[in-house]
N, C-alpha and C positions, 0 to 999 in steps of 0.2 A: 504493500499500501503506499510505502515511501519511497519507492520509484517512479519513474516515469516511463518505464518501458511496458507498453501495452500489445506486445508480442500475441497473435492468435497461436495459440498453444494448445487449444484442445477441438478439432474439427470433428464434425460429424454430418453423414449425408446418407438419406434412404430416398429410395424410389419403390413403389408400387403400383401394381396394375392387377384391377380384377374385373370380373365379368361373368357373363352369360350370352350364350347362345343357344336359344332352345333349351334343350334338353342336357346343354354341354356347360361345364363351368369351371372356370380358372380363376388362378393366383399365382403372379410373379412377384417377388422383392427382391430386394437387394441393398443392403446396410454396410457403410464403412464407417470406422472412427481411427483417427490417429492423436494422439496425446504426448507432448512432448514438454520441455521446460522444468521436469522436476528430477532429482536424485531418488534411487529407490534406497540409498542408506540417509542419514540425518544430516552427516557431514559429509557427502559427496560434493565434488568439485564440477563435476560433469551431468549433463540429464542424461535419463535410460527412457526412451521413446516406449511408446506401447502403440501395436497396431494392430486392428482385426477387420475383417470382413466377413459376410456372411450372405445365404443367396438361399430361395425359398422358391418351391413350385409345387404348386397343387393342382391336379387336375381330376373333374369327376363328371360323370355322365348317367343320368337317368334312363335305363333302357325301357322301363314301365312303372307303373305306380306301384309296384311290389319289388321291383330290384333297382338298386343303383349302387354303382361303384365309386371309389375314391382312391386315389393315387396321389402320393408325393413323394419329393425329394431335397434334400436339403444338404449344407454344408457351411462349416466356420473355422476359419482361419484366424489365428491369436500369434501373436509376436509378441517378445517382450526384453528389451534388453534390464538386464538386473546386476546387482552388486556382490560382492562376499560380505555378508553379512554378520560372519564370523568373525573374521578380521577387522570388519568396517573399514574397507578401504575400497575406491574405486576400482572396479573391473570389468571387461567388455563380454561379460556373461549373457547369455540370448537363451530365451526358452521360447520355443515355438508349438501350438496343437492345432491338428486337424482333425476335424471328424466331419465322418459323409454318414447320413441315412437315406435309406429309402423305406417306403412303406406301403402298403394297401389295405383297403377295407372295403369290403364288400358288404351290403347288407340286405337280408330279402324279408319282406312282410308278409304275414298272412293275416287271417283272422284271428284277431285278438292277442298278436303277437309280432315278434321280429326276431331273428338271427342275425348277429353281427359277430365280423371275424376282423382282428386288429392285427394285421402282422408287421414287422420291423426288423430291418437289418441296421446295425449300427457299427462302424469301424473307426477307432481312435488311434492315431497317431501322435507321439508325442518326443521331439529330440530337445536335451538339454546341452549345452554349449560352454561347458565351466572346466573350472579345475578337475571336478569330477564329472565329467561328460556321459551322459546316458538315453538310452532309447525305450520308449516303450510304447508296445502295439498291443491292443484289445480289440476283440469282437465280439458283439451278442445279437442274438437272435431272440426275439418275443413275439409267440404268438398267444392272444387272448380270444376265445371264442364263448359268445354266451347266446340264451335264448332267454328272452324276454316276453311273459306270458301275462295278460291281464285277464282275470277271471271275472271280475265286475270293478265298480268304482272303488269299492273299499279295499279290494286285494289283487294283490299282482306278486309274480316270484320271477327272479334272476338264477339261472342255471347257467353254469359253464364252466370252461377250463381253462388253465393260465401255464405255457410253458416257457420254460426260459433254459437260452444253452449261453453259458458265458467262459471266455478262455482270453487268457493274456500271455506276454512273454517280455521279456526285458534285456536290455543287453547294458554293458560299460565296460571301461577299458581298466582291466587292472595295474596295479603300480608299478612303473617300469617297462610297461608294452605301449603299444602305441595303436594294436587294432583291437576292435571290439570283440567281446566276447558275451556268449548268452550266460543270461544269469536264471533266469525264471523260463523254464522248457512248457510252450503251451500244452504238452502231451500229460504233466500234471497239474498246471496251474488251469483246471477247468473244471466244471459241474454245472450240471443240469439240474431244473427244476418242475416239478409237475405238480400244479396245484387244482384239482377238481373244488368248486366253489356252489354254494347254496346261500339265497338272499330272498327274504320273504317280509314284505311291507303289508299290515293292515292300516286301513283309515276308514277308522267308523264314524258315524254320523254324528256323534254327542261329544267329538272332542278328543277321545284316545286313539292314540297312534302309536304302534308298535312295529320296530324294525328290529329283524333277527338275523344272522347269517354265520355261517361256520365255512370254514376252508381248511383242507387236509394238506400239509405242504409236505410233499415228497421229494427230499433232497437227496442228491445220487451221493453226498458225502456223509451226510447225517441222518439220513432214513425219513421214516414219516413222524408228523407230530399235527394233532389236531388246535386250530385255534377257531374264537368263536366270539359274536358279541350279541348282546340284548338291550335294546334303547328304545323303552318307554316314553312316551311323554303323554300329559292331560293338559287341554288348554280348553278354560272358560272364559265365555265370551261376557262381559258386565256391559251397563249401560253409560261406562265411560273408557271402556277399553277391554282389555282383557287380564287374566291371571292363567300362569301358565308352571307347570311341575313336571322336571322331567329328570329322568336317570338312566343309568346308565354301565356295563359292567362287560369289560370286552380281555381276550387273552391276546400273546403276542409270542412270536418266535421268530427271532432273530439270528440270523447266521454272518458269520464273519466274513468279508470280502476276500477277492482272491489276492488283492496287495496285502491283506493283514495277514492271510494266511502263508503265502510264497514268498513275499517280497526279502532277500537274503539277509540285510543286515537289520530291517524293523520288523518283519514277519515272525510268525510263530505257529505251526503247522497243527500245534495240539491246542488250538483254541476251540473251547466250546460255545455252543450257540448261549445266546441269552434268552430267556424265558421272563416274561412279565405280565402282569393282573394288572387290570384298570379300575376304578369305581368311580363314579361321577353321580353325584345329586344336587339338584338346584332347582330354584324357581325365578319366576319374571313375573314382573308386573307391568301393565302399559298402561300409561293413561292416551288417551286419543291426542295427537296432534301438540302433545307436552312432552312427555319424556318415556322412557323406557328403563325399570332398574331390572338387573338382575342379580342373584346370588349364588355361586356354585361353590361347590365342595368337592375336590378331587384328591 
């Protein structure tokens, strides 16, 4: 603020185009950001620029009143200079990340229901140029297929299955050598997850709502584990607004990531999954057009 140097150091620009031609719809976008003028360490004397750009393309077509298909592809590129934060000195280190995604999502409607499939492939490449150079590559495939069926205005269900396949590999240059060698083998750093799940929603005509669900997590490394949740609530309309009570109980099963398991310096192949339970109870009071007050214990 005390200097009269008003150089433009943060530049952002983006463009997007979307529309429809009959039953065909499209969206294309591109974004870019370049930032300069700051050092990555507090006592640095040279700036460390950051540069990113991304693109996205979505195409959809409605073949009939019962069937439509959406597809997409996108990419993100990031490049950032950084310094040695241990020695707190200026260096010419660079981190560059690239991510590419493609996906497809067909949807079929029938009487009282619909079937939807979301499938995507993701690839990430990361290159770090520093005193400790390294490279990371990771790929994942995710497929989620579910059927939603509405019995009536008060009751509907969602039944589905989610599949994931994840793998990664990494490379570094050992001390005293000049060539990269593999640290993490993708044949070892890989797991799959297959989760069938069900969700039931009941909406009464007198203020009671119930949402209940269960998922059977089948992990290639940790076996099978059932998680579930129940979420009832009751809403009573009043002359000045409404009062609402809510509660929930849920369980979770959290497995370590590939990096946490297999990274040579920081990973631990003996890590066990986390399990937890969450209980929530609360109330909400609304005074129309004035205020809403809620109190929740969890």
